[in-house]
FISE-165027 format. One record per residue (C-alpha): residue number from 1; residue in three letters; x, y, z. Coordinates in steps of 0.02 Angstrom, whole numbers, m for minus. Example, Ala and Ser with C-alpha at 12.3 -4.5 7.8 and 13.67 -1.06 7.14 Angstrom:
BEGIN
<node><nr>1</nr><rest>ALA</rest><u>615</u><v>m225</v><w>390</w></node>
<node><nr>2</nr><rest>SER</rest><u>684</u><v>m53</v><w>357</w></node>
This chain:
BEGIN
<node><nr>1</nr><rest>MET</rest><u>m1683</u><v>109</v><w>106</w></node>
<node><nr>2</nr><rest>SER</rest><u>m1608</u><v>285</v><w>104</w></node>
<node><nr>3</nr><rest>LYS</rest><u>m1534</u><v>363</v><w>m52</w></node>
<node><nr>4</nr><rest>SER</rest><u>m1359</u><v>355</v><w>22</w></node>
<node><nr>5</nr><rest>GLN</rest><u>m1378</u><v>174</v><w>74</w></node>
<node><nr>6</nr><rest>SER</rest><u>m1431</u><v>124</v><w>m101</w></node>
<node><nr>7</nr><rest>ARG</rest><u>m1282</u><v>202</v><w>m189</w></node>
<node><nr>8</nr><rest>SER</rest><u>m1169</u><v>81</v><w>m277</w></node>
<node><nr>9</nr><rest>ILE</rest><u>m982</u><v>78</v><w>m252</w></node>
<node><nr>10</nr><rest>ALA</rest><u>m959</u><v>162</v><w>m420</w></node>
<node><nr>11</nr><rest>GLU</rest><u>m1080</u><v>301</v><w>m374</w></node>
<node><nr>12</nr><rest>ALA</rest><u>m985</u><v>327</v><w>m211</w></node>
<node><nr>13</nr><rest>SER</rest><u>m827</u><v>351</v><w>m310</w></node>
<node><nr>14</nr><rest>GLU</rest><u>m913</u><v>477</v><w>m422</w></node>
<node><nr>15</nr><rest>LEU</rest><u>m979</u><v>565</v><w>m269</w></node>
<node><nr>16</nr><rest>LEU</rest><u>m802</u><v>578</v><w>m201</w></node>
<node><nr>17</nr><rest>MET</rest><u>m742</u><v>654</v><w>m363</w></node>
<node><nr>18</nr><rest>GLY</rest><u>m872</u><v>791</v><w>m354</w></node>
<node><nr>19</nr><rest>SER</rest><u>m882</u><v>819</v><w>m166</w></node>
<node><nr>20</nr><rest>GLU</rest><u>m846</u><v>975</v><w>m66</w></node>
<node><nr>21</nr><rest>THR</rest><u>m677</u><v>996</v><w>21</w></node>
<node><nr>22</nr><rest>LEU</rest><u>m651</u><v>862</v><w>152</w></node>
<node><nr>23</nr><rest>ASN</rest><u>m609</u><v>974</v><w>300</w></node>
<node><nr>24</nr><rest>ARG</rest><u>m660</u><v>855</v><w>439</w></node>
<node><nr>25</nr><rest>ARG</rest><u>m562</u><v>695</v><w>468</w></node>
<node><nr>26</nr><rest>VAL</rest><u>m589</u><v>540</v><w>570</w></node>
<node><nr>27</nr><rest>VAL</rest><u>m407</u><v>491</v><w>598</w></node>
<node><nr>28</nr><rest>LEU</rest><u>m382</u><v>336</v><w>700</w></node>
<node><nr>29</nr><rest>ALA</rest><u>m232</u><v>284</v><w>805</w></node>
<node><nr>30</nr><rest>THR</rest><u>m99</u><v>261</v><w>672</w></node>
<node><nr>31</nr><rest>SER</rest><u>69</u><v>328</v><w>620</w></node>
<node><nr>32</nr><rest>ALA</rest><u>6</u><v>335</v><w>442</w></node>
<node><nr>33</nr><rest>THR</rest><u>m74</u><v>506</v><w>409</w></node>
<node><nr>34</nr><rest>VAL</rest><u>m172</u><v>559</v><w>258</w></node>
<node><nr>35</nr><rest>ALA</rest><u>m116</u><v>713</v><w>163</w></node>
<node><nr>36</nr><rest>ALA</rest><u>m272</u><v>775</v><w>77</w></node>
<node><nr>37</nr><rest>ALA</rest><u>m223</u><v>949</v><w>23</w></node>
<node><nr>38</nr><rest>GLY</rest><u>m308</u><v>994</v><w>m140</w></node>
<node><nr>39</nr><rest>PHE</rest><u>m457</u><v>880</v><w>m107</w></node>
<node><nr>40</nr><rest>GLY</rest><u>m580</u><v>1013</v><w>m161</w></node>
<node><nr>41</nr><rest>ALA</rest><u>m713</u><v>993</v><w>m293</w></node>
<node><nr>42</nr><rest>ASN</rest><u>m611</u><v>1077</v><w>m431</w></node>
<node><nr>43</nr><rest>ARG</rest><u>m459</u><v>967</v><w>m401</w></node>
<node><nr>44</nr><rest>LEU</rest><u>m563</u><v>809</v><w>m392</w></node>
<node><nr>45</nr><rest>ALA</rest><u>m654</u><v>855</v><w>m551</w></node>
<node><nr>46</nr><rest>GLY</rest><u>m485</u><v>874</v><w>m635</w></node>
<node><nr>47</nr><rest>LEU</rest><u>m431</u><v>705</v><w>m572</w></node>
<node><nr>48</nr><rest>ALA</rest><u>m587</u><v>628</v><w>m644</w></node>
<node><nr>49</nr><rest>GLN</rest><u>m539</u><v>695</v><w>m815</w></node>
<node><nr>50</nr><rest>GLU</rest><u>m354</u><v>652</v><w>m797</w></node>
<node><nr>51</nr><rest>SER</rest><u>m363</u><v>477</v><w>m726</w></node>
<node><nr>52</nr><rest>GLY</rest><u>m536</u><v>442</v><w>m658</w></node>
<node><nr>53</nr><rest>ASP</rest><u>m458</u><v>382</v><w>m495</w></node>
<node><nr>54</nr><rest>PRO</rest><u>m518</u><v>466</v><w>m335</w></node>
<node><nr>55</nr><rest>LEU</rest><u>m373</u><v>394</v><w>m235</w></node>
<node><nr>56</nr><rest>ASP</rest><u>m237</u><v>476</v><w>m342</w></node>
<node><nr>57</nr><rest>ASP</rest><u>m236</u><v>630</v><w>m230</w></node>
<node><nr>58</nr><rest>VAL</rest><u>m222</u><v>534</v><w>m68</w></node>
<node><nr>59</nr><rest>GLU</rest><u>m46</u><v>528</v><w>0</w></node>
<node><nr>60</nr><rest>ILE</rest><u>13</u><v>422</v><w>147</w></node>
<node><nr>61</nr><rest>ALA</rest><u>161</u><v>461</v><w>259</w></node>
<node><nr>62</nr><rest>PRO</rest><u>269</u><v>305</v><w>244</w></node>
<node><nr>63</nr><rest>VAL</rest><u>313</u><v>201</v><w>397</w></node>
<node><nr>64</nr><rest>CYS</rest><u>476</u><v>102</v><w>391</w></node>
<node><nr>65</nr><rest>MET</rest><u>454</u><v>13</v><w>558</w></node>
<node><nr>66</nr><rest>LEU</rest><u>435</u><v>m175</v><w>536</w></node>
<node><nr>67</nr><rest>ALA</rest><u>254</u><v>m221</v><w>571</w></node>
<node><nr>68</nr><rest>ALA</rest><u>222</u><v>m371</v><w>682</w></node>
<node><nr>69</nr><rest>GLU</rest><u>140</u><v>m520</v><w>598</w></node>
<node><nr>70</nr><rest>MET</rest><u>m30</u><v>m592</v><w>640</w></node>
<node><nr>71</nr><rest>THR</rest><u>m112</u><v>m759</v><w>608</w></node>
<node><nr>72</nr><rest>GLU</rest><u>m167</u><v>m799</v><w>432</w></node>
<node><nr>73</nr><rest>GLY</rest><u>m330</u><v>m866</v><w>500</w></node>
<node><nr>74</nr><rest>PRO</rest><u>m442</u><v>m1004</v><w>435</w></node>
<node><nr>75</nr><rest>TYR</rest><u>m523</u><v>m911</v><w>289</w></node>
<node><nr>76</nr><rest>TYR</rest><u>m377</u><v>m881</v><w>171</w></node>
<node><nr>77</nr><rest>LEU</rest><u>m396</u><v>m957</v><w>m3</w></node>
<node><nr>78</nr><rest>GLU</rest><u>m262</u><v>m971</v><w>m134</w></node>
<node><nr>79</nr><rest>GLY</rest><u>m287</u><v>m902</v><w>m309</w></node>
<node><nr>80</nr><rest>ASP</rest><u>m363</u><v>m732</v><w>m273</w></node>
<node><nr>81</nr><rest>LEU</rest><u>m395</u><v>m632</v><w>m431</w></node>
<node><nr>82</nr><rest>VAL</rest><u>m287</u><v>m483</v><w>m471</w></node>
<node><nr>83</nr><rest>ARG</rest><u>m418</u><v>m343</v><w>m467</w></node>
<node><nr>84</nr><rest>ARG</rest><u>m452</u><v>m176</v><w>m386</w></node>
<node><nr>85</nr><rest>ASP</rest><u>m640</u><v>m191</v><w>m360</w></node>
<node><nr>86</nr><rest>ILE</rest><u>m673</u><v>m343</v><w>m250</w></node>
<node><nr>87</nr><rest>THR</rest><u>m855</u><v>m306</v><w>m205</w></node>
<node><nr>88</nr><rest>GLU</rest><u>m946</u><v>m422</v><w>m326</w></node>
<node><nr>89</nr><rest>GLY</rest><u>m1103</u><v>m321</v><w>m290</w></node>
<node><nr>90</nr><rest>LYS</rest><u>m1104</u><v>m355</v><w>m103</w></node>
<node><nr>91</nr><rest>PRO</rest><u>m1201</u><v>m220</v><w>m7</w></node>
<node><nr>92</nr><rest>GLY</rest><u>m1116</u><v>m116</v><w>121</w></node>
<node><nr>93</nr><rest>VAL</rest><u>m1038</u><v>54</v><w>161</w></node>
<node><nr>94</nr><rest>PRO</rest><u>m908</u><v>90</v><w>25</w></node>
<node><nr>95</nr><rest>LEU</rest><u>m725</u><v>81</v><w>75</w></node>
<node><nr>96</nr><rest>LEU</rest><u>m591</u><v>146</v><w>m45</w></node>
<node><nr>97</nr><rest>LEU</rest><u>m435</u><v>67</v><w>28</w></node>
<node><nr>98</nr><rest>LYS</rest><u>m256</u><v>125</v><w>m1</w></node>
<node><nr>99</nr><rest>ILE</rest><u>m117</u><v>20</v><w>78</w></node>
<node><nr>100</nr><rest>ASN</rest><u>62</u><v>84</v><w>74</w></node>
<node><nr>101</nr><rest>VAL</rest><u>200</u><v>m46</v><w>93</w></node>
<node><nr>102</nr><rest>GLN</rest><u>380</u><v>1</v><w>136</w></node>
<node><nr>103</nr><rest>ASP</rest><u>539</u><v>m105</v><w>135</w></node>
<node><nr>104</nr><rest>ALA</rest><u>576</u><v>m88</v><w>321</w></node>
<node><nr>105</nr><rest>THR</rest><u>756</u><v>m146</v><w>294</w></node>
<node><nr>106</nr><rest>ALA</rest><u>797</u><v>m2</v><w>174</w></node>
<node><nr>107</nr><rest>CYS</rest><u>660</u><v>123</v><w>214</w></node>
<node><nr>108</nr><rest>THR</rest><u>608</u><v>131</v><w>31</w></node>
<node><nr>109</nr><rest>PRO</rest><u>441</u><v>94</v><w>m55</w></node>
<node><nr>110</nr><rest>LEU</rest><u>410</u><v>m90</v><w>m93</w></node>
<node><nr>111</nr><rest>ALA</rest><u>364</u><v>m73</v><w>m275</w></node>
<node><nr>112</nr><rest>ASN</rest><u>290</u><v>m201</v><w>m397</w></node>
<node><nr>113</nr><rest>GLU</rest><u>248</u><v>m328</v><w>m263</w></node>
<node><nr>114</nr><rest>ALA</rest><u>78</u><v>m399</v><w>m217</w></node>
<node><nr>115</nr><rest>VAL</rest><u>m46</u><v>m359</v><w>m79</w></node>
<node><nr>116</nr><rest>ASP</rest><u>m184</u><v>m485</v><w>m52</w></node>
<node><nr>117</nr><rest>ILE</rest><u>m335</u><v>m443</v><w>56</w></node>
<node><nr>118</nr><rest>TRP</rest><u>m491</u><v>m539</v><w>108</w></node>
<node><nr>119</nr><rest>HIS</rest><u>m630</u><v>m503</v><w>233</w></node>
<node><nr>120</nr><rest>CYS</rest><u>m809</u><v>m547</v><w>278</w></node>
<node><nr>121</nr><rest>ASP</rest><u>m965</u><v>m464</v><w>207</w></node>
<node><nr>122</nr><rest>ALA</rest><u>m1084</u><v>m349</v><w>300</w></node>
<node><nr>123</nr><rest>GLN</rest><u>m1167</u><v>m497</v><w>389</w></node>
<node><nr>124</nr><rest>GLY</rest><u>m1005</u><v>m584</v><w>438</w></node>
<node><nr>125</nr><rest>TYR</rest><u>m990</u><v>m715</v><w>300</w></node>
<node><nr>126</nr><rest>TYR</rest><u>m830</u><v>m755</v><w>205</w></node>
<node><nr>127</nr><rest>SER</rest><u>m842</u><v>m813</v><w>25</w></node>
<node><nr>128</nr><rest>GLY</rest><u>m778</u><v>m983</v><w>m33</w></node>
<node><nr>129</nr><rest>VAL</rest><u>m773</u><v>m1073</v><w>135</w></node>
<node><nr>130</nr><rest>ALA</rest><u>m890</u><v>m1199</v><w>214</w></node>
<node><nr>131</nr><rest>SER</rest><u>m856</u><v>m1158</v><w>396</w></node>
<node><nr>132</nr><rest>ASN</rest><u>m942</u><v>m988</v><w>410</w></node>
<node><nr>133</nr><rest>ASN</rest><u>m1015</u><v>m954</v><w>582</w></node>
<node><nr>134</nr><rest>PRO</rest><u>m1049</u><v>m766</v><w>602</w></node>
<node><nr>135</nr><rest>GLY</rest><u>m1140</u><v>m795</v><w>766</w></node>
<node><nr>136</nr><rest>PRO</rest><u>m1304</u><v>m858</v><w>841</w></node>
<node><nr>137</nr><rest>ASP</rest><u>m1393</u><v>m778</v><w>694</w></node>
<node><nr>138</nr><rest>THR</rest><u>m1302</u><v>m885</v><w>565</w></node>
<node><nr>139</nr><rest>ASP</rest><u>m1415</u><v>m937</v><w>422</w></node>
<node><nr>140</nr><rest>GLN</rest><u>m1356</u><v>m1106</v><w>357</w></node>
<node><nr>141</nr><rest>SER</rest><u>m1435</u><v>m1078</v><w>189</w></node>
<node><nr>142</nr><rest>VAL</rest><u>m1334</u><v>m919</v><w>168</w></node>
<node><nr>143</nr><rest>ALA</rest><u>m1176</u><v>m1009</v><w>230</w></node>
<node><nr>144</nr><rest>ASN</rest><u>m1202</u><v>m1144</v><w>100</w></node>
<node><nr>145</nr><rest>GLU</rest><u>m1228</u><v>m1015</v><w>m38</w></node>
<node><nr>146</nr><rest>VAL</rest><u>m1074</u><v>m907</v><w>m1</w></node>
<node><nr>147</nr><rest>ALA</rest><u>m966</u><v>m1065</v><w>6</w></node>
<node><nr>148</nr><rest>THR</rest><u>m981</u><v>m1073</v><w>m183</w></node>
<node><nr>149</nr><rest>GLN</rest><u>m952</u><v>m887</v><w>m216</w></node>
<node><nr>150</nr><rest>VAL</rest><u>m802</u><v>m771</v><w>m231</w></node>
<node><nr>151</nr><rest>PHE</rest><u>m817</u><v>m595</v><w>m155</w></node>
<node><nr>152</nr><rest>LEU</rest><u>m716</u><v>m475</v><w>m49</w></node>
<node><nr>153</nr><rest>ARG</rest><u>m552</u><v>m558</v><w>m100</w></node>
<node><nr>154</nr><rest>GLY</rest><u>m419</u><v>m488</v><w>m215</w></node>
<node><nr>155</nr><rest>VAL</rest><u>m238</u><v>m447</v><w>m254</w></node>
<node><nr>156</nr><rest>GLN</rest><u>m160</u><v>m283</v><w>m312</w></node>
<node><nr>157</nr><rest>MET</rest><u>18</u><v>m242</v><w>m360</w></node>
<node><nr>158</nr><rest>THR</rest><u>104</u><v>m96</v><w>m275</w></node>
<node><nr>159</nr><rest>ASP</rest><u>154</u><v>55</v><w>m378</w></node>
<node><nr>160</nr><rest>GLU</rest><u>322</u><v>145</v><w>m374</w></node>
<node><nr>161</nr><rest>GLU</rest><u>273</u><v>227</v><w>m208</w></node>
<node><nr>162</nr><rest>GLY</rest><u>225</u><v>61</v><w>m130</w></node>
<node><nr>163</nr><rest>ASN</rest><u>37</u><v>88</v><w>m140</w></node>
<node><nr>164</nr><rest>ALA</rest><u>m96</u><v>m42</v><w>m175</w></node>
<node><nr>165</nr><rest>GLU</rest><u>m278</u><v>11</v><w>m195</w></node>
<node><nr>166</nr><rest>PHE</rest><u>m443</u><v>m80</v><w>m173</w></node>
<node><nr>167</nr><rest>VAL</rest><u>m627</u><v>m42</v><w>m191</w></node>
<node><nr>168</nr><rest>THR</rest><u>m722</u><v>m140</v><w>m58</w></node>
<node><nr>169</nr><rest>ILE</rest><u>m848</u><v>m119</v><w>81</w></node>
<node><nr>170</nr><rest>TYR</rest><u>m834</u><v>m88</v><w>269</w></node>
<node><nr>171</nr><rest>PRO</rest><u>m823</u><v>m265</v><w>344</w></node>
<node><nr>172</nr><rest>GLY</rest><u>m953</u><v>m339</v><w>457</w></node>
<node><nr>173</nr><rest>TRP</rest><u>m913</u><v>m442</v><w>613</w></node>
<node><nr>174</nr><rest>TYR</rest><u>m921</u><v>m622</v><w>668</w></node>
<node><nr>175</nr><rest>THR</rest><u>m914</u><v>m707</v><w>837</w></node>
<node><nr>176</nr><rest>GLY</rest><u>m749</u><v>m702</v><w>929</w></node>
<node><nr>177</nr><rest>ARG</rest><u>m662</u><v>m567</v><w>826</w></node>
<node><nr>178</nr><rest>THR</rest><u>m659</u><v>m379</v><w>816</w></node>
<node><nr>179</nr><rest>VAL</rest><u>m688</u><v>m296</v><w>646</w></node>
<node><nr>180</nr><rest>HIS</rest><u>m539</u><v>m326</v><w>531</w></node>
<node><nr>181</nr><rest>ILE</rest><u>m468</u><v>m358</v><w>357</w></node>
<node><nr>182</nr><rest>HIS</rest><u>m342</u><v>m496</v><w>325</w></node>
<node><nr>183</nr><rest>MET</rest><u>m191</u><v>m459</v><w>215</w></node>
<node><nr>184</nr><rest>LYS</rest><u>m32</u><v>m535</v><w>145</w></node>
<node><nr>185</nr><rest>VAL</rest><u>117</u><v>m461</v><w>56</w></node>
<node><nr>186</nr><rest>TYR</rest><u>195</u><v>m572</v><w>m79</w></node>
<node><nr>187</nr><rest>VAL</rest><u>362</u><v>m542</v><w>m164</w></node>
<node><nr>188</nr><rest>GLY</rest><u>445</u><v>m617</v><w>m315</w></node>
<node><nr>189</nr><rest>GLY</rest><u>291</u><v>m684</v><w>m402</w></node>
<node><nr>190</nr><rest>ASP</rest><u>202</u><v>m644</v><w>m565</w></node>
<node><nr>191</nr><rest>ALA</rest><u>35</u><v>m552</v><w>m580</w></node>
<node><nr>192</nr><rest>GLN</rest><u>m75</u><v>m626</v><w>m713</w></node>
<node><nr>193</nr><rest>GLU</rest><u>m260</u><v>m659</v><w>m690</w></node>
<node><nr>194</nr><rest>GLU</rest><u>m205</u><v>m730</v><w>m523</w></node>
<node><nr>195</nr><rest>TYR</rest><u>m42</u><v>m698</v><w>m430</w></node>
<node><nr>196</nr><rest>ILE</rest><u>75</u><v>m843</v><w>m467</w></node>
<node><nr>197</nr><rest>GLY</rest><u>226</u><v>m900</v><w>m366</w></node>
<node><nr>198</nr><rest>GLY</rest><u>328</u><v>m792</v><w>m251</w></node>
<node><nr>199</nr><rest>ASN</rest><u>350</u><v>m794</v><w>m63</w></node>
<node><nr>200</nr><rest>THR</rest><u>236</u><v>m730</v><w>74</w></node>
<node><nr>201</nr><rest>ALA</rest><u>344</u><v>m597</v><w>161</w></node>
<node><nr>202</nr><rest>HIS</rest><u>211</u><v>m533</v><w>280</w></node>
<node><nr>203</nr><rest>VAL</rest><u>42</u><v>m588</v><w>353</w></node>
<node><nr>204</nr><rest>GLY</rest><u>m58</u><v>m457</v><w>444</w></node>
<node><nr>205</nr><rest>GLN</rest><u>m228</u><v>m387</v><w>486</w></node>
<node><nr>206</nr><rest>LEU</rest><u>m302</u><v>m211</v><w>475</w></node>
<node><nr>207</nr><rest>PHE</rest><u>m421</u><v>m144</v><w>607</w></node>
<node><nr>208</nr><rest>PHE</rest><u>m557</u><v>m14</v><w>629</w></node>
<node><nr>209</nr><rest>ASP</rest><u>m602</u><v>108</v><w>767</w></node>
<node><nr>210</nr><rest>ASP</rest><u>m744</u><v>37</v><w>873</w></node>
<node><nr>211</nr><rest>ALA</rest><u>m838</u><v>202</v><w>879</w></node>
<node><nr>212</nr><rest>ILE</rest><u>m843</u><v>211</v><w>689</w></node>
<node><nr>213</nr><rest>SER</rest><u>m899</u><v>30</v><w>677</w></node>
<node><nr>214</nr><rest>ASP</rest><u>m1039</u><v>67</v><w>805</w></node>
<node><nr>215</nr><rest>GLN</rest><u>m1105</u><v>206</v><w>693</w></node>
<node><nr>216</nr><rest>VAL</rest><u>m1092</u><v>107</v><w>532</w></node>
<node><nr>217</nr><rest>TYR</rest><u>m1181</u><v>m44</v><w>602</w></node>
<node><nr>218</nr><rest>SER</rest><u>m1321</u><v>58</v><w>683</w></node>
<node><nr>219</nr><rest>THR</rest><u>m1360</u><v>164</v><w>529</w></node>
<node><nr>220</nr><rest>ALA</rest><u>m1321</u><v>65</v><w>369</w></node>
<node><nr>221</nr><rest>GLU</rest><u>m1456</u><v>m60</v><w>316</w></node>
<node><nr>222</nr><rest>ALA</rest><u>m1336</u><v>m193</v><w>251</w></node>
<node><nr>223</nr><rest>TYR</rest><u>m1273</u><v>m224</v><w>429</w></node>
<node><nr>224</nr><rest>GLY</rest><u>m1444</u><v>m228</v><w>510</w></node>
<node><nr>225</nr><rest>GLY</rest><u>m1534</u><v>m368</v><w>599</w></node>
<node><nr>226</nr><rest>ARG</rest><u>m1390</u><v>m418</v><w>710</w></node>
<node><nr>227</nr><rest>ASP</rest><u>m1362</u><v>m409</v><w>899</w></node>
<node><nr>228</nr><rest>ASN</rest><u>m1211</u><v>m296</v><w>902</w></node>
<node><nr>229</nr><rest>SER</rest><u>m1194</u><v>m317</v><w>1089</w></node>
<node><nr>230</nr><rest>GLN</rest><u>m1114</u><v>m486</v><w>1048</w></node>
<node><nr>231</nr><rest>ARG</rest><u>m980</u><v>m405</v><w>941</w></node>
<node><nr>232</nr><rest>THR</rest><u>m801</u><v>m420</v><w>1005</w></node>
<node><nr>233</nr><rest>ARG</rest><u>m719</u><v>m250</v><w>1024</w></node>
<node><nr>234</nr><rest>ASN</rest><u>m537</u><v>m203</v><w>993</w></node>
<node><nr>235</nr><rest>ASP</rest><u>m483</u><v>m207</v><w>1176</w></node>
<node><nr>236</nr><rest>SER</rest><u>m551</u><v>m384</v><w>1195</w></node>
<node><nr>237</nr><rest>ASP</rest><u>m482</u><v>m455</v><w>1032</w></node>
<node><nr>238</nr><rest>ASN</rest><u>m353</u><v>m592</v><w>1063</w></node>
<node><nr>239</nr><rest>ILE</rest><u>m267</u><v>m559</v><w>895</w></node>
<node><nr>240</nr><rest>LEU</rest><u>m253</u><v>m368</v><w>900</w></node>
<node><nr>241</nr><rest>GLY</rest><u>m195</u><v>m376</v><w>1082</w></node>
<node><nr>242</nr><rest>ASP</rest><u>m70</u><v>m237</v><w>1122</w></node>
<node><nr>243</nr><rest>HIS</rest><u>m38</u><v>m189</v><w>939</w></node>
<node><nr>244</nr><rest>ALA</rest><u>m171</u><v>m52</v><w>929</w></node>
<node><nr>245</nr><rest>ASP</rest><u>m44</u><v>86</v><w>960</w></node>
<node><nr>246</nr><rest>GLU</rest><u>84</u><v>16</v><w>837</w></node>
<node><nr>247</nr><rest>PRO</rest><u>97</u><v>68</v><w>655</w></node>
<node><nr>248</nr><rest>GLY</rest><u>28</u><v>m50</v><w>524</w></node>
<node><nr>249</nr><rest>PHE</rest><u>m132</u><v>m104</v><w>609</w></node>
<node><nr>250</nr><rest>MET</rest><u>m262</u><v>35</v><w>634</w></node>
<node><nr>251</nr><rest>LEU</rest><u>m336</u><v>112</v><w>476</w></node>
<node><nr>252</nr><rest>ALA</rest><u>m356</u><v>300</v><w>458</w></node>
<node><nr>253</nr><rest>LEU</rest><u>m529</u><v>337</v><w>393</w></node>
<node><nr>254</nr><rest>THR</rest><u>m591</u><v>491</v><w>303</w></node>
<node><nr>255</nr><rest>PRO</rest><u>m779</u><v>507</v><w>264</w></node>
<node><nr>256</nr><rest>ILE</rest><u>m812</u><v>529</v><w>80</w></node>
<node><nr>257</nr><rest>THR</rest><u>m948</u><v>655</v><w>125</w></node>
<node><nr>258</nr><rest>GLU</rest><u>m930</u><v>759</v><w>280</w></node>
<node><nr>259</nr><rest>GLY</rest><u>m1058</u><v>710</v><w>411</w></node>
<node><nr>260</nr><rest>SER</rest><u>m1116</u><v>553</v><w>317</w></node>
<node><nr>261</nr><rest>LEU</rest><u>m1051</u><v>380</v><w>359</w></node>
<node><nr>262</nr><rest>ASP</rest><u>m1166</u><v>293</v><w>234</w></node>
<node><nr>263</nr><rest>ASP</rest><u>m1076</u><v>372</v><w>86</w></node>
<node><nr>264</nr><rest>GLY</rest><u>m920</u><v>279</v><w>136</w></node>
<node><nr>265</nr><rest>PHE</rest><u>m739</u><v>306</v><w>182</w></node>
<node><nr>266</nr><rest>ILE</rest><u>m565</u><v>322</v><w>110</w></node>
<node><nr>267</nr><rest>GLY</rest><u>m457</u><v>207</v><w>219</w></node>
<node><nr>268</nr><rest>THR</rest><u>m268</u><v>221</v><w>224</w></node>
<node><nr>269</nr><rest>ILE</rest><u>m124</u><v>139</v><w>311</w></node>
<node><nr>270</nr><rest>SER</rest><u>64</u><v>117</v><w>295</w></node>
<node><nr>271</nr><rest>LEU</rest><u>165</u><v>m31</v><w>356</w></node>
<node><nr>272</nr><rest>GLY</rest><u>343</u><v>m92</v><w>345</w></node>
<node><nr>273</nr><rest>VAL</rest><u>391</u><v>m268</v><w>292</w></node>
<node><nr>274</nr><rest>ASP</rest><u>549</u><v>m365</v><w>262</w></node>
<node><nr>275</nr><rest>PRO</rest><u>543</u><v>m423</v><w>80</w></node>
<node><nr>276</nr><rest>GLY</rest><u>678</u><v>m550</v><w>114</w></node>
<node><nr>277</nr><rest>ALA</rest><u>579</u><v>m636</v><w>249</w></node>
<node><nr>278</nr><rest>ILE</rest><u>468</u><v>m788</v><w>231</w></node>
<node><nr>279</nr><rest>SER</rest><u>320</u><v>m773</v><w>348</w></node>
<node><nr>280</nr><rest>ASN</rest><u>299</u><v>m900</v><w>485</w></node>
<node><nr>281</nr><rest>GLU</rest><u>112</u><v>m864</v><w>484</w></node>
<node><nr>282</nr><rest>ALA</rest><u>83</u><v>m909</v><w>301</w></node>
<node><nr>283</nr><rest>GLY</rest><u>21</u><v>m1076</v><w>240</w></node>
<node><nr>284</nr><rest>GLY</rest><u>122</u><v>m1053</v><w>82</w></node>
<node><nr>285</nr><rest>GLY</rest><u>182</u><v>m932</v><w>m49</w></node>
<node><nr>286</nr><rest>GLY</rest><u>76</u><v>m836</v><w>m172</w></node>
<node><nr>287</nr><rest>GLY</rest><u>m11</u><v>m996</v><w>m221</w></node>
<node><nr>288</nr><rest>GLY</rest><u>m44</u><v>m1082</v><w>m57</w></node>
<node><nr>289</nr><rest>GLY</rest><u>m117</u><v>m1069</v><w>115</w></node>
<node><nr>290</nr><rest>GLN</rest><u>m248</u><v>m1134</v><w>236</w></node>
<node><nr>291</nr><rest>GLY</rest><u>m424</u><v>m1148</v><w>176</w></node>
<node><nr>292</nr><rest>GLY</rest><u>m399</u><v>m1233</v><w>8</w></node>
<node><nr>293</nr><rest>GLY</rest><u>m391</u><v>m1161</v><w>m165</w></node>
<node><nr>294</nr><rest>ARG</rest><u>m565</u><v>m1136</v><w>m236</w></node>
<node><nr>295</nr><rest>PRO</rest><u>m739</u><v>m1090</v><w>m174</w></node>
<node><nr>296</nr><rest>GLY</rest><u>m816</u><v>m1233</v><w>m78</w></node>
<node><nr>297</nr><rest>ASP</rest><u>m648</u><v>m1317</v><w>m44</w></node>
<node><nr>298</nr><rest>GLY</rest><u>m602</u><v>m1218</v><w>112</w></node>
<node><nr>299</nr><rest>GLN</rest><u>m643</u><v>m1307</v><w>273</w></node>
<node><nr>300</nr><rest>GLY</rest><u>m564</u><v>m1185</v><w>393</w></node>
<node><nr>301</nr><rest>GLN</rest><u>m577</u><v>m1185</v><w>583</w></node>
<node><nr>302</nr><rest>PRO</rest><u>m699</u><v>m1107</v><w>706</w></node>
<node><nr>303</nr><rest>PRO</rest><u>m697</u><v>m917</v><w>680</w></node>
<node><nr>304</nr><rest>SER</rest><u>m568</u><v>m865</v><w>811</w></node>
<node><nr>305</nr><rest>ASN</rest><u>m438</u><v>m796</v><w>691</w></node>
């Protein structure tokens, strides 16, 4: 295993705070652009002393256009923990994720509301569900083990600018779907250890550029051992469909270290939601949904969502 592949998420964050100026970007098809002026080593070192948060200096141009909804899918579980770091030690390329949410009806930041995300691990398994089927290489012993675990799931509250931040990994893939992260936006609930109550105003999914995924899967050890020719790509995904050119779906990715994918990415996106809406795609409010409520309870459906 290479030195960069063995870095922990925390070490990747430290690397970001001491890195050289990020002057090369991988910006994907999105209306959300990243403003990274002042991302030099001196500024980042100052941020480390002031707040210790490498995402503080990342700004996102807000998008007030209402984002189309997408299916909740079979792997949602109620009761996600309110936490920024959702990795639980899972191996993979670090992804520091910043999601900006705007009230599309007023074109203002949607502050103090909840963003819930969940996605599969580097080998295509979701935590807490018994119906995992990443592909022909599915290991039933692994599927049984992850059904009792909780990883790569979490909730964060938006700040006054509408931003929610997560520390996670670049997702893997599973049969029938392109690479993606599931998400919900809840309003009107209460953030304790878990997010309680409220309504689900938006259900969506976030997507990745195929060329970047190709490089990640071919170079990072955590994603190895799989036949990537069986992976569904964006233009063949029945959920993404024609939305690739719309705001609120494709992540903008910036390498933490120029020229190195293994060191990870900062991923950003902005989307507009209607906080007064109740999603037709949701299985419930902040405390409900398909898939059950605790690890091992979720039965799910075949992995087509």
